C-alpha positions as CSV (number, residue, x, y, z in Angstrom):
1,V,57.4,-161.7,-57.7
2,T,55.7,-161.8,-54.3
3,E,53.7,-159.3,-52.2
4,T,56.9,-158.8,-50.1
5,S,59.0,-157.6,-53.0
6,W,58.8,-154.6,-55.2
7,P,57.9,-155.5,-58.8
8,T,60.0,-153.9,-61.5
9,F,57.1,-152.1,-63.0
10,L,57.2,-149.7,-59.9
11,Y,60.7,-148.5,-60.8
12,E,62.0,-145.8,-62.9
13,K,63.1,-147.2,-66.2
14,Y,61.8,-150.7,-64.8
15,T,65.2,-151.5,-63.2
16,A,65.9,-151.8,-59.5
17,D,69.3,-150.9,-58.1
18,Q,70.1,-153.9,-55.9
19,D,72.4,-151.8,-53.7
20,N,69.6,-149.1,-53.2
21,L,66.1,-150.6,-53.6
22,E,64.5,-147.2,-52.9
23,E,66.3,-145.5,-55.8
24,G,63.7,-144.9,-58.6
25,L,60.9,-146.7,-56.7
26,F,57.4,-145.4,-57.5
27,K,58.7,-143.4,-60.4
28,S,57.9,-145.7,-63.4
29,T,56.2,-144.3,-66.5
30,I,53.5,-147.0,-66.5
31,L,52.6,-146.2,-62.7
32,V,52.2,-142.5,-63.5
33,Q,50.1,-143.4,-66.7
34,A,48.0,-145.7,-64.8
35,F,47.5,-143.2,-62.0
36,K,46.3,-140.6,-64.5
37,A,44.1,-143.0,-66.4
38,I,42.4,-144.0,-63.2
39,F,42.1,-140.8,-61.3
40,T,41.9,-138.1,-64.1
41,S,41.2,-139.5,-67.5
42,P,42.6,-142.1,-69.9
43,S,43.5,-139.3,-72.4
44,S,45.7,-137.6,-69.7
45,A,47.8,-140.8,-69.3
46,K,49.0,-140.1,-72.9
47,D,50.7,-136.9,-71.7
48,V,53.3,-138.8,-69.8
49,R,56.4,-139.0,-72.1
50,D,59.1,-140.3,-69.7
51,D,59.8,-141.2,-66.1
52,R,60.2,-137.6,-65.0
53,N,56.9,-136.0,-66.6
54,G,53.4,-135.8,-65.0
55,A,54.1,-136.1,-61.3
56,D,51.4,-133.5,-60.5
57,V,48.7,-135.5,-62.1
58,I,45.8,-133.5,-60.7
59,A,47.1,-130.1,-61.5
60,N,48.1,-131.0,-65.0
61,N,44.8,-132.3,-66.0
62,R,42.8,-129.9,-68.1
63,H,40.1,-132.3,-69.3
64,A,37.6,-131.9,-66.5
65,K,37.0,-128.2,-66.4
66,R,33.8,-126.3,-66.8
67,D,33.7,-123.9,-69.8
68,L,31.9,-120.9,-68.3
69,F,31.8,-119.0,-71.6
70,F,29.8,-121.6,-73.5
71,S,28.1,-122.9,-70.3
72,K,28.9,-126.5,-71.2
73,K,29.7,-129.1,-68.6
74,V,32.7,-131.4,-69.1
75,K,32.7,-134.8,-67.4
76,M,34.2,-134.7,-64.0
77,H,37.1,-137.0,-63.3
78,V,37.4,-139.4,-60.4
79,A,39.8,-137.3,-58.5
80,Q,37.4,-134.4,-58.6
81,I,34.4,-136.6,-57.7
82,I,36.1,-137.9,-54.6
83,N,37.7,-134.5,-53.8
84,M,41.2,-135.7,-54.1
85,H,43.7,-132.9,-54.2
86,T,47.0,-134.7,-53.7
87,V,48.5,-138.1,-54.5
88,T,48.2,-140.3,-51.4
89,P,49.9,-143.5,-50.2
90,C,46.5,-145.3,-50.5
91,S,46.0,-144.1,-54.1
92,I,49.4,-145.2,-55.1
93,A,48.9,-148.6,-53.5
94,Y,45.5,-148.9,-55.3
95,V,47.1,-148.1,-58.7
96,A,50.0,-150.5,-58.0
97,C,47.5,-153.4,-57.1
98,Q,45.6,-152.6,-60.4
99,L,48.7,-152.8,-62.4
100,Q,49.8,-156.0,-60.7
101,F,46.6,-157.5,-61.7
102,A,46.6,-156.1,-65.3
103,L,50.1,-157.3,-65.9
104,S,49.4,-160.9,-64.4
105,S,48.0,-163.7,-66.5
106,V,44.9,-164.2,-64.4
107,T,41.6,-163.2,-65.7
108,T,39.6,-162.7,-62.5
109,W,40.2,-160.6,-59.5
110,H,40.9,-162.3,-56.1
111,S,42.7,-160.9,-53.1
112,I,45.1,-163.8,-53.4
113,D,46.3,-164.5,-56.9
114,G,48.4,-167.8,-56.9
115,N,51.4,-167.0,-54.8
116,F,50.5,-163.1,-54.8
117,D,48.5,-161.7,-52.0
118,Y,47.3,-158.1,-52.7
119,I,46.5,-157.1,-49.2
120,P,49.9,-157.2,-47.8
121,F,51.2,-155.7,-51.0
122,W,48.8,-152.8,-50.6
123,H,49.8,-152.4,-46.9
124,S,53.5,-152.6,-47.7
125,I,53.2,-149.6,-50.2
126,V,51.1,-147.6,-47.7
127,D,53.5,-148.4,-44.9
128,F,56.5,-147.3,-47.1
129,F,55.1,-143.8,-47.3
130,E,53.5,-143.5,-43.9
131,W,56.1,-145.3,-41.8
132,P,59.4,-144.9,-43.8
133,P,62.1,-147.2,-42.6
134,G,64.8,-144.5,-41.9
135,R,65.5,-140.8,-41.7
136,L,66.6,-140.6,-45.4
137,A,63.6,-142.6,-46.6
138,H,61.4,-140.3,-44.5
139,Q,62.8,-137.3,-46.2
140,K,62.2,-138.7,-49.7
141,T,58.5,-139.5,-49.0
142,K,57.7,-135.9,-48.1
């Protein structure tokens, strides 16, 4: 796997359709779980049961609300701290980079990991959403 290809962990059911590489892309269970673990809470990642569940990770999180009746504060999650209300191309790219690192055999972070360069990988994911390659792809990213 190189930074110019889409790793299988990004695909729904971890399988890419060679005739349509956009099919199922960025819909894997592990990607949604990692997103929820990073931006909402590790416990919210457990709520993801299959490749169709948990897409609205911020709205589905109930673990970081303030209980007004008992006036006790619950720890805020990262999405609340950074005022993140929607999933963004940059946040998807960030999680994909974290997953690539976690699934690799390296033990320390470097922007270039052997033959894998995280910077163009991050940019290719962001570009996929911000500059879709065609009209059909553009409709799918909305």
